[in-house]
C-alpha positions in Angstrom: -30.9 61.0 21.1 -27.2 60.5 21.2 -27.4 57.3 23.4 -29.8 55.7 20.8 -27.8 56.5 17.9 -24.7 55.0 19.5 -26.6 51.8 20.4 -27.7 51.4 16.8 -24.1 52.1 15.7 -22.5 49.4 17.8 -25.4 47.0 17.1 -24.9 47.5 13.4 -21.2 46.7 13.7 -21.5 43.8 16.0 -24.7 42.0 15.7 -24.2 40.5 12.2 -20.6 39.4 13.0 -22.2 37.6 16.1 -24.7 36.0 13.7 -21.8 34.6 11.6 -20.1 33.0 14.6 -23.3 31.3 15.5 -24.0 30.1 11.9 -20.5 29.6 10.4 -18.3 28.9 13.0 -15.8 26.6 11.2 -15.5 28.9 8.4 -14.8 31.8 10.7 -12.2 29.9 12.6 -10.5 28.5 9.5 -10.2 32.1 8.0 -8.8 33.3 11.2 -6.2 30.8 11.6 -5.2 31.6 7.9 -4.7 35.0 8.8 -2.8 34.4 11.8 -0.4 32.3 10.1 0.1 34.8 7.2 0.7 37.4 9.4 3.4 35.7 11.8 5.3 33.9 9.0 8.4 36.0 9.2 8.6 36.0 12.8 11.2 33.8 14.5 8.3 31.3 15.6 6.8 31.3 12.1 10.1 30.5 10.4 10.9 27.8 12.8 7.5 26.1 12.0 7.1 27.0 8.5 4.0 29.1 8.9 1.9 30.3 5.8 -1.7 30.9 4.9 -1.9 27.5 3.1 -1.1 25.5 6.1 -4.1 23.4 7.1 -5.3 23.0 10.8 -4.1 19.5 10.7 -0.6 20.5 9.4 -0.5 23.3 12.1 -1.3 20.7 15.0 1.3 18.4 13.7 4.2 20.9 13.3 3.5 23.5 16.4 4.0 22.0 19.8 1.5 22.6 22.6 3.1 25.0 25.2 2.3 26.0 28.7 3.3 29.5 30.0 6.6 28.1 31.5 7.3 26.2 28.2 6.8 29.3 26.1 8.5 31.7 28.6 12.0 31.8 27.1 10.4 33.4 23.8 8.1 35.5 26.0 11.1 36.9 27.7 12.7 37.9 24.5 9.5 39.9 23.7 9.5 41.5 27.1 13.0 42.8 26.8 12.2 44.3 23.5 13.4 42.0 20.7 11.2 42.3 17.6 9.4 39.7 15.5 9.7 36.9 17.9 6.2 35.3 18.4 4.3 38.2 16.5 5.5 41.0 14.2 6.9 44.0 16.0 7.7 45.0 19.6 4.7 45.1 21.7 4.8 48.1 24.5 2.1 46.6 26.7 1.9 43.4 28.6 -1.0 42.2 30.7 0.5 40.9 34.1 -1.3 38.1 35.9 -0.6 36.5 39.2 -1.3 33.1 37.4 -3.3 30.8 39.4 -1.4 27.6 38.8 1.9 28.9 40.2 3.2 31.8 42.2 5.1 33.5 39.5 3.5 36.4 37.7 2.7 35.8 33.9 3.2 38.6 31.5 1.1 38.4 28.3 1.7 40.5 25.4 -1.0 42.9 24.4 -0.4 43.7 20.7 -2.2 46.4 18.8 -4.1 43.7 16.9 -5.1 42.0 20.3 -6.3 45.1 21.6 -8.3 46.3 18.7 -9.5 42.9 17.4 -10.0 41.2 20.6 -10.5 43.3 23.7 -12.1 46.4 22.0 -14.2 44.1 19.8 -15.6 42.3 22.6 -16.4 45.5 24.6 -18.3 46.7 21.5 -20.1 43.3 21.3 -21.3 43.5 24.9 -22.5 47.1 24.3 -24.4 45.9 21.2 -25.9 42.8 23.2 -26.9 44.8 26.1 -28.6 47.6 24.2 -30.3 45.1 21.8 -31.5 43.0 24.9 -32.7 46.0 27.0 -33.6 48.8 24.6 -36.0 50.4 26.9 -33.5 50.8 29.6 -31.4 53.4 27.8 -28.2 51.9 29.1 -25.9 54.4 27.2 -27.6 57.5 28.5 -25.9 57.2 31.8 -22.4 56.0 32.8 -20.8 52.6 32.9 -19.0 52.1 36.4 -15.8 49.8 35.8 -13.2 48.8 38.1 -9.8 47.9 37.1 -6.1 47.5 38.3 -3.0 49.6 37.8 -0.1 49.6 35.4 3.7 50.1 36.0 6.8 50.5 33.8 8.1 47.2 32.2 10.7 46.0 34.7 12.4 44.1 31.8 12.8 47.4 29.8 13.4 50.1 32.5 15.1 52.3 29.8 11.6 52.6 28.0 9.0 54.2 30.3 6.5 53.8 27.3 6.6 49.9 27.7 4.2 49.0 30.5 2.8 46.0 32.5 -0.5 45.9 34.4 -3.7 44.1 35.2 -5.3 43.5 31.9 -8.2 45.9 32.8 -5.8 48.7 33.4 -3.9 47.9 30.0 -7.3 48.4 28.3 -8.6 51.3 30.1 -5.2 53.3 29.6 -5.9 53.1 25.9 -9.5 53.2 25.4 -10.8 55.4 22.4 -12.0 58.7 23.4 -15.8 57.8 22.6 -15.6 54.7 25.1 -13.9 56.7 27.7 -16.7 59.2 27.7 -19.4 56.5 28.5 -17.4 55.2 31.5 -16.7 56.5 35.0 -14.5 57.1 37.0 -11.8 58.9 35.3 -8.5 57.2 34.6 -6.7 59.2 37.3 -8.9 57.4 39.8 -9.5 54.2 37.9 -5.7 53.5 37.5 -4.8 54.3 41.2 -2.6 51.2 42.6 -3.6 51.3 46.2 -6.9 49.7 46.6 -8.2 51.1 49.8 -7.6 54.7 48.6 -9.0 53.7 45.2 -12.5 52.5 46.6 -12.7 55.4 48.7 -11.9 58.0 46.1 -14.1 56.4 43.6 -17.1 55.9 45.7 -17.0 59.7 46.6 -16.7 60.5 42.8 -19.5 58.4 41.5 -22.0 59.1 44.5 -23.9 61.6 42.4 -23.5 60.3 38.8 -26.1 58.6 36.8 -24.6 55.0 36.9 -26.7 52.6 34.7 -24.2 49.9 34.1 -21.6 48.1 36.3 -18.7 46.2 35.0 -16.1 44.4 36.9 -15.2 41.7 39.3 -18.1 40.8 41.7 -15.6 40.7 44.6 -14.5 44.2 44.3 -17.8 45.7 43.1 -19.4 44.6 46.4 -16.9 46.6 48.5 -17.5 49.6 46.2 -21.2 49.4 46.3 -21.3 49.0 50.2 -19.1 52.1 50.6 -21.2 54.0 48.1 -24.4 53.2 50.2 -22.6 54.1 53.3 -21.5 57.5 52.0 -24.9 58.2 50.7 -26.6 57.3 53.9 -28.9 55.0 51.9 -30.7 51.7 52.5 -29.4 50.2 49.1 -27.8 51.3 46.0 -31.2 51.8 44.1 -31.6 54.9 46.3 -28.3 56.1 44.9 -28.6 55.1 41.2 -32.2 54.7 40.5 -31.5 53.9 36.7 -29.0 51.0 37.4 -30.1 48.1 35.4 -27.1 45.9 34.4 -23.9 44.4 35.8 -21.5 42.9 33.4 -19.3 40.5 35.6 -16.4 38.3 35.0 -13.2 36.6 36.6 -15.0 34.7 39.2 -18.2 32.6 38.9 -21.4 34.9 40.0 -23.4 32.1 41.7 -22.0 32.5 45.2 -22.5 36.4 44.9 -26.0 36.3 43.4 -27.9 36.6 46.9 -25.5 39.5 48.1 -26.2 41.5 44.7 -29.9 41.0 45.2 -29.5 42.5 48.7 -27.5 45.4 47.5 -29.6 46.1 44.4 -33.3 45.0 45.4 -34.8 45.8 42.0 -36.5 43.2 39.8 -35.5 45.2 36.6 -31.7 44.6 37.5 -29.9 42.3 34.9 -26.8 40.3 34.9 -24.5 39.2 32.0 -21.2 37.2 32.2 -18.1 37.9 30.3 -15.4 35.4 30.1 -12.1 37.0 29.6 -8.6 36.8 30.9 -5.2 38.5 30.2 -4.9 36.3 26.9 -8.1 37.7 25.5 -11.8 37.6 25.4 -13.1 34.0 25.1 -16.9 34.0 25.5 -20.0 36.2 26.4 -23.3 35.7 27.6 -25.7 36.5 24.6 -28.9 34.9 26.1 -30.4 36.7 29.1 -32.4 33.4 30.2 -29.3 31.2 29.9 -25.8 31.3 31.7 -24.4 29.5 28.6 -21.6 31.6 27.2 -21.2 32.0 23.2 -17.6 31.3 22.1 -16.1 34.2 20.4 -14.7 32.9 17.2 -13.4 35.9 15.4 -11.7 37.8 18.0 -8.2 37.1 17.2 -8.1 33.6 18.7 -7.9 30.2 17.1 -9.1 27.4 19.5 -8.4 23.7 20.3 -9.5 21.9 23.1 -7.5 19.5 25.4 -9.7 16.5 26.8 -9.2 15.7 30.5 -7.3 12.6 29.9 -4.6 14.5 28.1 -3.9 17.2 30.8 -1.0 15.6 32.3 0.5 13.9 29.4 3.8 14.8 28.1 2.7 15.3 24.4 -1.0 16.5 24.8 -3.2 16.1 21.7 -5.9 18.7 21.6 -8.9 18.3 19.4 -10.2 20.9 17.0 -13.5 22.7 17.4 -15.2 20.5 15.2 -14.5 17.3 17.2 -15.7 18.5 20.7 -18.3 16.7 22.4 -21.1 18.0 24.8 -20.6 18.1 28.5 -16.9 16.9 28.4 -14.3 18.7 30.1 -11.8 20.4 28.0 -8.7 22.7 28.7 -8.5 25.7 26.4 -5.7 25.7 23.9 -5.4 29.0 22.0 -3.3 30.4 19.2 -3.7 34.4 19.1 -2.8 37.6 17.4 -0.4 38.4 20.4 1.7 35.4 19.6 0.6 32.7 21.8 0.8 29.6 19.9 -1.1 26.4 20.9 -0.8 27.9 24.5 -2.5 26.1 27.3 -4.5 28.8 29.3 -5.2 26.6 32.3 -9.0 27.1 32.2 -11.4 24.3 31.7 -14.8 24.4 30.0 -17.6 22.1 29.0 -19.7 22.6 25.8 -23.5 22.9 26.2 -24.2 23.4 22.7 -22.6 23.0 19.4 -25.0 24.9 17.2 -23.9 27.5 18.1 -20.9 26.7 20.3 -21.6 27.7 23.8 -19.6 26.8 27.1 -19.7 27.0 30.6 -16.5 27.5 32.7 -15.8 24.6 35.1 -12.4 25.7 36.7 -8.8 25.2 36.0 -6.6 22.3 35.0 -4.7 22.4 38.3 -7.4 23.9 40.6 -9.6 21.0 41.9 -10.1 18.7 45.0 -9.0 15.1 44.1 -7.0 14.1 47.2 -9.3 11.1 47.6 -10.7 10.3 44.0 -13.5 12.7 44.5 -12.6 15.1 41.5 -14.4 18.1 42.8 -14.0 21.0 40.3 -14.7 24.7 40.8 -17.9 24.4 39.1 -19.1 21.9 41.6 -17.8 24.0 44.6 -19.4 27.2 43.5 -22.8 25.5 42.9 -22.6 24.1 46.4 -21.6 27.3 48.1 -24.4 29.1 46.2 -27.0 26.4 47.3 -25.9 26.7 51.0 -26.0 30.5 50.9 -29.3 30.4 49.7 -30.6 27.9 52.2 -29.1 29.7 55.3 -29.9 33.3 54.1 -26.2 34.2 54.0 -24.0 35.8 51.4 -20.6 34.5 51.0 -17.7 37.0 49.9 -14.9 34.4 49.4 -13.9 30.9 50.2 -11.0 28.2 49.8 -11.1 24.5 50.5 -8.4 21.9 50.8 -7.9 18.3 52.0 -7.8 17.1 55.4 -5.4 14.1 55.6 -5.9 11.4 58.0 -3.1 10.9 60.4 -0.5 8.1 59.8 -0.9 5.2 62.1 -4.6 6.6 62.9 -7.6 3.9 62.9 -9.4 6.5 61.0 -9.0 5.5 57.2 -10.7 8.3 55.6 -9.7 12.1 54.8 -12.1 15.0 54.1 -12.1 18.6 53.2 -11.8 21.8 55.1 -13.7 24.8 54.0 -12.6 28.4 55.1 -15.4 30.8 54.3 -15.6 34.7 54.6 -19.2 35.8 54.7 -20.2 39.3 53.5 -20.4 42.2 55.8 -23.8 42.5 57.5 -24.6 39.1 56.5 -26.9 36.8 58.6 -25.0 35.2 61.2 -24.5 31.8 59.5 -25.3 28.4 60.9 -22.3 26.5 59.9 -23.7 23.1 60.7 -26.8 23.8 58.3 -24.5 25.4 55.7 -22.1 22.5 55.7 -24.9 20.0 55.4 -26.3 21.9 52.3 -23.0 22.1 50.8 -22.3 18.4 51.3 -25.6 17.5 49.8 -25.1 19.7 46.8 -21.7 18.2 46.0 -23.3 14.9 46.3 -26.0 15.7 43.8 -23.6 17.5 41.3 -20.5 15.2 41.3 -21.2 11.3 41.4 -17.5 10.6 42.3 -17.8 12.7 45.5 -21.1 11.2 46.3 -19.5 7.8 46.0 -16.7 8.7 48.4 -19.2 10.2 50.8 -21.6 7.1 50.9 -21.9 6.3 54.6 -18.8 8.5 55.2 -16.8 5.3 54.4 -14.2 7.0 52.3 -14.7 10.7 52.8 -15.7 12.6 56.0 -18.2 15.3 56.1 -16.7 18.7 55.1 -15.4 20.9 58.0 -16.6 24.6 57.9 -14.7 27.4 59.4 -15.9 30.9 59.2 -13.2 33.7 59.1 -13.6 37.5 59.9 -14.4 39.9 57.2 -11.3 41.2 55.6 -9.5 38.0 56.0 -9.1 37.1 52.2 -8.0 40.7 51.5 -5.4 40.5 54.1 -4.1 37.2 52.5 -4.1 38.8 49.0 -2.4 41.9 50.5 0.4 39.6 51.9 0.9 38.1 48.5 1.2 41.5 46.8 -2.0 40.7 44.9 -4.7 42.9 46.4 -7.0 44.4 43.8 -7.4 44.0 40.1 -8.4 40.6 38.8 -6.4 38.7 41.4 -8.3 36.2 43.3 -8.0 33.6 46.0 -7.4 29.9 44.7 -10.6 28.2 45.7 -9.6 24.5 45.4 -6.3 23.2 45.8 -4.9 19.6 46.6 -2.4 21.2 49.0 -3.2 22.9 52.3 -0.5 25.7 51.7 -3.1 28.5 50.6 -5.7 27.4 53.3 -3.1 27.5 56.1 -1.7 30.9 55.0 -5.5 32.2 55.1 -5.8 31.0 58.5 -2.9 32.9 59.7 -4.4 36.0 58.0 -7.6 35.3 59.8 -5.9 35.2 63.2 -4.0 38.5 62.4 -7.4 40.1 61.3 -9.1 38.9 64.5 -6.3 40.3 66.6 -6.3 43.6 64.7 -10.2 44.0 65.1 -9.9 43.2 68.8 
């Protein structure tokens, strides 16, 4: 059958490569760096730092500075405006636009043909190969893959060139998919790339209602909204009555733990499987290659050369990343990448910890600037999401989104301790939450997974119990819409050391309540 022939074809192209990544990681990365340096030696950046294919990794690290987006932006702006051969050969036409989660300014990341074909498309084929290899009896490619993405618009830096576009990375990829890949997915591009999300969800739900959907791919937050609408339009009890052959969800962008119970309610089928993809505007970093483990295999031949910044280097003026060969297990590192899109020793902002060195596997722990450490508690997103997931299970509820921020003690007050306030939006139709129990389980779980938090919470001497506040359904969407970030891979910052986002979410909650009243 055609689907089985296609499955064998993608497995033949991908599985041996993934085996090399596991077995020869350092050789794969060294060869990739040589190729990047040789390709970019004639660019402005390459001439400035003397790029050539004989440059060793150590020499590369000595010569080339580590850069944040803000530090690299003057060069990126030249690329955006159409200047050729700045960071990478040529003039990229496409740019992935991200809200960025460490500042309010949008980021524009070049998506070169090399990044598209040797990064994004290659990772997509790898996921197809792994999925069909792990679950051969499900015939995943005999039906459709339902994927959600954002939209793209003209490049505001080159208005005279309508062919130059910016948009959510998912839209950039979808708009250029090869024909064979486009035939596997649904909905059609005219619906998938709509920029108004309420209309998009409604029209996509109506379109896919009677299709044979076997795979879902996208951000859990928006997939929940779509699945609920499909169930409602079909008059069904759950999605298995609409798509009886649905077997796999390829998810990414946010941690899946807090959503797991919600998806088990929407898709109550023991045969349903979930695999995680770790991707960003900058590229595909890792994929879940083992169905019984949430560890993610680092993708070492997808156009990205990796270095890793230890936690004690995150705030230094001259950070010193370590190469892959020097990473240690279970320590937090920030990703530093050099790519075939012209990002050189670029600090992504994401943080990971290694769970294995043979092969190299990681888990995502958060972002360098997204954590709670107002009182020395050092709570990272990995901790928060584990705690929310545990509290959801214990209370039989499903959380759609949340954010947390410090509660500062008042100046002059006799109370010398602070705390955390958690604003939580529960999923539509979820059990009415017992916030006292939810908060107690959340607190206890944070103590279990974070010794610094536990020390501060001991007898409530330094840190008060968490304050929980439930907000109406639609609150976080309203906040995102107010920021111009509704849809795509935009997401609410979940942990911040300031109350700016949390206070704005509470304003959105009040407006949502008034609108529903």
